[in-house]
VEXFIDO-349544 format. One record per residue (C-alpha): residue in one letter; x, y, z. Coordinates in steps of 0.001 Angstrom, whole numbers, plus 500000, padded with zeros to 6 digits. Last residue first. Example, Ala and Ser with C-alpha at 12.3 -4.5 7.8 and 13.67 -1.06 7.14 Angstrom:
2
 banu     px     py     pz
    S 513670 498940 507140
    A 512300 495500 507800
# end
This chain:
478
 banu     px     py     pz
    A 500616 473707 509921
    G 501340 469957 510070
    R 501379 469857 513869
    R 499491 472857 515170
    W 500380 476526 515327
    P 497850 478995 516697
    R 495739 480498 513903
    Y 497165 482572 511086
    G 494953 485226 509527
    F 497275 486214 506695
    L 497667 489947 507252
    M 497049 489988 511023
    F 499240 487002 511871
    D 501846 488334 509439
    R 501778 491752 511107
    Q 502101 490365 514628
    Y 505139 488288 513706
    A 507586 488726 516598
    K 504948 488988 519333
    R 502948 486172 517763
    V 505986 483906 517738
    A 506692 484680 521405
    E 503087 483896 522363
    E 503186 480604 520478
    I 506443 479721 522213
    E 504928 480396 525619
    N 501796 478433 524704
    D 503772 475266 523954
    Y 505891 473782 521162
    I 509055 471903 522101
    D 508977 468502 520381
    A 506384 469658 517846
    L 508888 472238 516618
    T 511180 469416 515614
    F 514528 468593 517164
    P 518089 468262 515791
    A 516820 468843 513152
    D 513745 470048 511300
    P 511554 467497 509553
    E 511582 467218 505737
    I 508108 467856 504369
    D 506893 464718 502629
    P 507348 464741 498882
    L 504445 466039 496758
    E 503189 463383 494370
    P 503004 464473 490748
    A 500202 466680 489426
    E 499074 465758 485925
    V 499474 468627 483496
    G 496979 471018 481886
    V 498131 474417 483102
    E 495127 474957 485392
    H 495180 471314 486547
    A 498781 471693 487720
    I 497723 474785 489678
    E 494914 472826 491357
    A 497255 469970 492230
    L 499705 472454 493735
    G 496983 473817 496027
    A 495808 470348 497067
    A 499351 469266 497958
    L 500065 472526 499785
    D 497156 472607 502217
    D 499128 473142 505450
    E 501897 474819 503446
    R 499697 477621 502247
    L 499467 478742 498625
    I 499634 482275 497257
    H 498557 481969 493628
    D 498918 484284 490636
    P 502117 485660 492135
    L 502691 489439 492020
    L 505413 490459 489595
    F 508220 493018 489603
    Q 507899 495315 492629
    G 505044 493054 493723
    F 507444 490319 494796
    G 508757 492714 497435
    Q 505242 493140 498792
    V 505067 489346 499087
    V 508347 489357 501028
    H 507091 492159 503260
    G 503967 490175 504175
    Q 506107 487108 504757
    T 507913 488861 507584
    A 511667 488427 507412
    W 512920 485188 509057
    S 514524 483455 506079
    G 515010 486723 504225
    D 517499 487982 506762
    I 516849 491239 508564
    R 520407 492527 508835
    I 522023 492859 512253
    P 522349 496340 513767
    T 519459 495616 516155
    Q 516334 497547 517138
    G 514756 497801 513683
    N 511475 496251 514809
    L 512165 493096 512783
    N 515434 492617 514679
    S 513826 493144 518080
    A 511155 490509 517408
    V 513772 488208 515843
    F 515994 488474 518947
    G 513119 487464 521198
    L 512387 484562 518855
    F 516020 483475 519225
    A 515650 483457 523012
    L 512630 481194 522702
    F 514564 478931 520325
    A 517478 478631 522759
    E 515237 477694 525699
    R 513347 475114 523622
    H 516594 473582 522381
    K 517976 473434 525911
    E 514840 471625 527028
    V 514994 469193 524098
    D 518615 468183 524762
    Y 522058 469506 523816
    G 524457 467363 525832
    N 524568 464791 523037
    D 526597 467110 520824
    P 525184 469931 518735
    P 525942 470158 515012
    I 527786 472459 515304
    A 529345 472557 518772
    A 529166 475447 521237
    P 525446 475012 521766
    L 523251 478105 521373
    P 522100 479851 524538
    V 520841 483075 522876
    K 522375 485806 525017
    Y 521653 488608 522530
    T 525157 490069 522420
    D 527599 487161 522729
    I 525536 484140 521649
    L 523385 485809 519015
    S 526424 487736 517820
    Q 528325 484453 517355
    R 525482 483035 515309
    I 525313 486219 513223
    E 528960 485727 512314
    S 528581 482022 511560
    Y 525416 482153 509494
    T 525337 478441 508667
    D 523886 477608 505241
    P 527089 475952 504010
    G 526951 473216 506669
    G 525985 473157 510318
    I 522830 471788 511984
    L 522369 474508 514594
    F 522445 478192 513623
    H 521314 478635 510014
    R 519158 475583 509404
    C 517789 475083 512902
    F 516768 478706 513511
    A 515465 479153 509964
    A 513242 476060 510317
    H 512022 477281 513720
    A 511134 480710 512323
    R 509243 479119 509433
    S 507321 476654 511548
    A 506256 479357 514028
    P 505450 481834 511244
    H 503137 479312 509526
    R 504434 478784 505995
    L 503268 480654 502908
    V 504002 479281 499443
    T 504563 481156 496178
    F 502928 480910 492783
    S 503169 481848 489135
    R 500997 480464 486342
    H 501759 480640 482634
    G 498968 480611 480050
    P 501306 481774 477332
    H 504895 480586 477777
    Q 507182 482450 475370
    R 506091 485880 476592
    K 506587 484783 480204
    W 510065 483439 479443
    K 511020 486757 477800
    R 509821 488686 480844
    L 511874 486301 482982
    D 515043 486883 481001
    R 514608 490675 481237
    Q 514038 490473 484984
    T 517245 488438 485257
    F 516826 484746 485803
    G 519008 482449 487915
    T 516631 479494 487594
    A 515754 476672 485184
    L 515389 473306 486929
    D 518457 471042 486758
    E 519154 471186 490511
    P 515740 469651 491168
    K 516631 466591 489065
    V 514714 466173 485840
    G 511422 464644 484664
    D 509910 468045 483955
    I 506871 467497 486191
    A 508997 465624 488735
    A 511352 468608 488903
    L 508438 470827 489916
    W 507538 468511 492807
    A 511192 468301 493905
    K 511359 472099 493783
    V 508273 472298 496003
    E 509739 469849 498541
    R 513108 471556 498822
    D 511576 475032 499162
    P 509164 474260 501994
    G 509496 477835 503327
    G 512300 479606 505178
    Q 513068 481786 502191
    M 510028 482429 500037
    P 510384 480896 496629
    M 508642 482324 493548
    Y 507749 479277 491433
    L 506888 479833 487780
    L 504936 477188 485879
    P 504342 477055 482129
    A 504406 473244 481955
    K 506943 470959 480302
    E 509669 473579 480722
    T 509525 474330 484428
    T 510462 477599 486125
    V 512286 478692 489283
    Y 512663 482163 490810
    S 515813 482794 492872
    P 517303 485178 490294
    V 514171 487407 490672
    V 515031 488483 494209
    P 511849 490698 494471
    N 513566 493305 496674
    R 512479 493723 500281
    M 511112 496939 501755
    P 512680 497783 505094
    E 511086 496514 508324
    F 510174 499190 510843
    N 506443 498459 510959
    P 504493 499178 514109
    L 501092 497484 514245
    S 498010 499658 514177
    G 495379 499206 516875
    L 495260 502867 517884
    D 494654 503891 514280
    Y 493940 507501 515298
    R 490673 507549 513347
    D 489557 504267 514905
    I 486149 504214 513235
    E 483478 502873 515581
    N 482641 506336 516932
    V 481900 507537 513394
    T 479465 504670 512889
    A 477636 505251 516170
    E 477206 508974 515519
    L 475935 508403 511972
    V 473465 505790 513223
    P 472235 508280 515862
    F 471645 510856 513036
    N 469061 508749 511238
    R 467351 511549 509256
    V 470517 513545 508614
    K 470451 517269 507749
    D 469127 518710 511022
    A 471507 516581 513120
    L 474352 517737 510898
    T 473668 521362 511804
    E 472213 523686 509151
    P 474391 525683 506734
    N 473077 523690 503740
    Q 474849 525449 500886
    K 477352 528267 501291
    K 477060 530803 498503
    F 479089 530943 495295
    K 479913 533899 493042
    G 480411 536347 495897
    S 484005 536969 494851
    F 485287 537340 498371
    A 486351 540777 499562
    E 489472 542933 499745
    L 491637 540475 497856
    E 495322 541208 498084
    F 497895 541214 495316
    S 501613 540566 495004
    V 501541 537093 493432
    G 504025 534349 494339
    L 501753 531377 494933
    F 502441 531667 498665
    R 501380 535340 498492
    I 498015 534279 497038
    L 497695 531609 499727
    G 498267 534230 502419
    N 495577 536337 500784
    I 493246 533368 501117
    V 494196 533041 504790
    K 493482 536721 505435
    I 490122 536480 503654
    D 488982 533726 506026
    Q 486117 531597 504615
    I 488685 529378 502875
    D 490066 528411 506274
    D 486804 526783 507392
    Y 487071 524127 504701
    D 490652 523363 505730
    L 493667 524563 503837
    Y 497185 523174 503537
    F 499806 524895 501372
    G 502159 522094 500343
    A 505831 521542 501022
    Q 508303 519671 498870
    G 511238 517332 499558
    T 510289 514795 496886
    E 509728 511889 499288
    Q 508002 514100 501843
    L 505609 515594 499293
    R 504836 512106 497959
    R 504134 510862 501495
    A 501792 513738 502335
    I 499829 513207 499115
    L 499615 509440 499682
    I 498399 509884 503281
    Q 495668 512255 502128
    R 494624 509840 499388
    E 494404 506934 501839
    K 492314 509093 504175
    I 490008 510004 501278
    T 489388 506391 500267
    F 489083 505304 503922
    Y 486340 507819 504644
    L 484490 507365 501343
    H 484218 503606 501829
    R 483268 504020 505479
    F 480514 506448 504483
    D 479036 504042 501947
    D 479023 501246 504501
    P 477399 503404 507190
    D 474594 504806 504986
    F 473033 507925 506572
    K 469579 508814 505248
    V 469635 512352 503913
    R 467509 515336 504860
    W 466981 517660 501913
    K 466764 521390 501257
    K 467043 523225 497946
    A 468521 526748 497823
    D 467268 528988 495021
    K 466594 531990 497302
    V 470210 531767 498474
    D 471519 532748 495043
    Q 474700 531317 493522
    L 474478 527818 494939
    A 476512 524971 493505
    W 475928 521225 493173
    Q 472119 521211 493230
    N 470866 517879 491885
    T 468622 517706 494994
    S 469398 514103 495953
    W 472936 514127 494564
    A 473680 517453 496253
    I 472246 516240 499565
    R 474322 513056 499331
    Q 477499 515001 498611
    S 476913 517427 501495
    V 476389 514563 503925
    W 479605 512874 502824
    S 481619 516105 502924
    D 480351 516997 506397
    V 481320 513547 507675
    I 484704 513867 505961
    N 485585 517101 507766
    R 487132 519091 504941
    N 490464 519164 503162
    L 492134 521442 500606
    I 495764 520831 499654
    V 497328 523543 497487
    K 500444 522116 495835
    A 502525 524619 493874
    C 503876 523349 490540
    R 507514 524316 489914
    R 508629 521243 491899
    D 506957 518996 489339
    E 507044 515422 490681
    M 503640 515699 492338
    V 502255 517414 489247
    H 503163 514559 486923
    D 502041 511707 489182
    F 498662 513376 489712
    V 498309 513995 485980
    R 498881 510333 485191
    A 496285 509418 487841
    D 493543 511135 485805
    H 490807 512204 488238
    D 489324 509885 490893
    H 491307 511344 493806
    F 490424 514925 492862
    L 492457 517508 490932
    R 491523 521189 490579
    F 493369 523313 488055
    G 496253 525754 487716
    Y 497794 528633 485802
    I 500305 531239 486949
    G 500707 534390 484843
    D 499367 534985 481371
    A 499290 531315 480521
    Q 498452 530218 476978
    E 501617 528180 476413
    R 501499 526724 479935
    M 497848 525759 479578
    R 498675 524133 476224
    R 501470 522122 477854
    I 499021 520986 480545
    L 496550 519944 477843
    R 499212 517880 476089
    L 500165 516371 479436
    P 496818 514565 479406
    D 497817 512517 476335
    A 495173 510122 475010
    D 492529 511365 477447
    R 493263 514986 476562
    E 493111 514266 472832
    A 489742 512536 473250
    L 488342 515449 475282
    T 489541 517920 472685
    V 492450 520320 473114
    G 491929 523784 471567
    L 492251 525588 474886
    L 489570 523305 476381
    E 487223 521133 474337
    T 484263 518801 474942
    Q 482148 520826 477362
    G 478759 519181 477919
    P 479105 518895 481677
    K 481785 521183 483145
    C 485571 521308 483396
    M 486062 518577 480785
    I 483752 515757 481788
    H 483861 512067 482727
    P 487570 511539 483430
    N 487823 514812 485421
    F 491099 516225 484174
    A 490208 519902 483676
    E 488198 520018 486882
    G 488507 523791 487209
    Y 490697 525862 484897
    S 492340 527988 487591
    H 493795 531380 486691
    L 496214 533604 488560
    G 497997 536717 487259
    P 495250 539125 488301
    V 493386 537615 491276
    E 489616 537099 490978
    N 490252 533594 489630
    I 491656 532594 493010
    N 488357 533642 494567
    S 486266 531435 492287
    E 488713 528587 492841
    L 488220 528634 496603
    F 484428 528653 496257
    N 484471 525784 493774
    S 486951 523871 495977
    G 484685 524060 499012
    T 485279 520467 500148
    R 482160 519082 498486
    M 483976 516777 496063
    E 487636 516257 496804
    A 490761 518425 496910
    L 494276 518764 495549
    I 494292 522279 494088
    V 497152 522316 491596
    F 499453 525226 490904
    S 501559 526554 488037
    D 504776 528408 487233
    F 505982 528454 490829
    M 508932 529819 492804
    R 508881 533337 491419
    D 511711 535565 490246
    M 510843 539239 490370
# end
């Protein structure tokens, strides 16, 4: 009979019952699990240095070598247990392998934490005879628990995401499920084996069956800490913005200093390029740009000690600069089609003339900018058919886009730009030239119209950037 899987992986963590689960799987003819074969510190168990003829050093050099050996030696379906801190190369391999069944074992994280600390304190990691059980009451450590909680939650999210992306399904088990013989037999059928266990192996016994209150000395601290954790992420910010590409051709370099500028649309681009040009003694348009990723890798190899940087601008300043540049002042940067959609569909009261005539005053500018911010909020939330342009995209997404090729060494802020550039110049051993004054927006500046209503509209549109970068309310010069 054709079967779906050649192998399986038990994706679990310490103290989730994986030893017990594995002991029962190994009772089934045609199934065999090799334990923690890819634990970076041991090979299956302490003191073991070889498995199936593959040494620890050989496994670490090429973990897939051990998987190939398992496949060669298999008399049925083989597998192993894999935890979050085991070899990441193996995780990537098994998640892409559709012929490898994914068994996902979870446990209440509070129970896991307490069980781990008891095991560490008693040095008893498995119990085969109840008479040998060691008891201990642990002291709850809130910081240590939070670290474990968010590490495991991140791993669980990653596993679910990888299964979704590859169109696979896993067999999910909770700690309580592995005590149910019917569920274990369901797992055996899922793996493609026609066999039923009549009883559990009996190799391992449950440790520490007492209540949490009996196992934790400062139980009220545990309760308070767990209540503080927002397990449903009620304060999360919605994110419907697509990932941005790194836009490597826009990057700019200098020749007299190993500097690489990664522009962020809507930022103080003109001023930074003028500063870089002053270092090279050239015009801004003569700076090297238009790189491919291959070109830029070559430049980096040829310029040891290089520094890369980008510049953040307050969301209010950045949105206002984009508004003026693309929809008001005219010229090659005008987005004519989007401008007409803003007028017709989103009721942004833009002036008919570009640039505006004398009838367009400060009050009309304020009204139009507020309406534009409303459009931006909807646009970033995926509620419009119009593209999310780089000049008003969230800066957090732009930085993430950089990371697809290269994360900047420095993320500077416009309100402290001169000092930040001076520090970078010092790092590469050149004298920092004067930074030109930031060119004011036209036909009006943000300072001309800024008030609490505008600040509130900016925050609504850019909640994630305010959270990620800690922006305060806008002020002149920010």
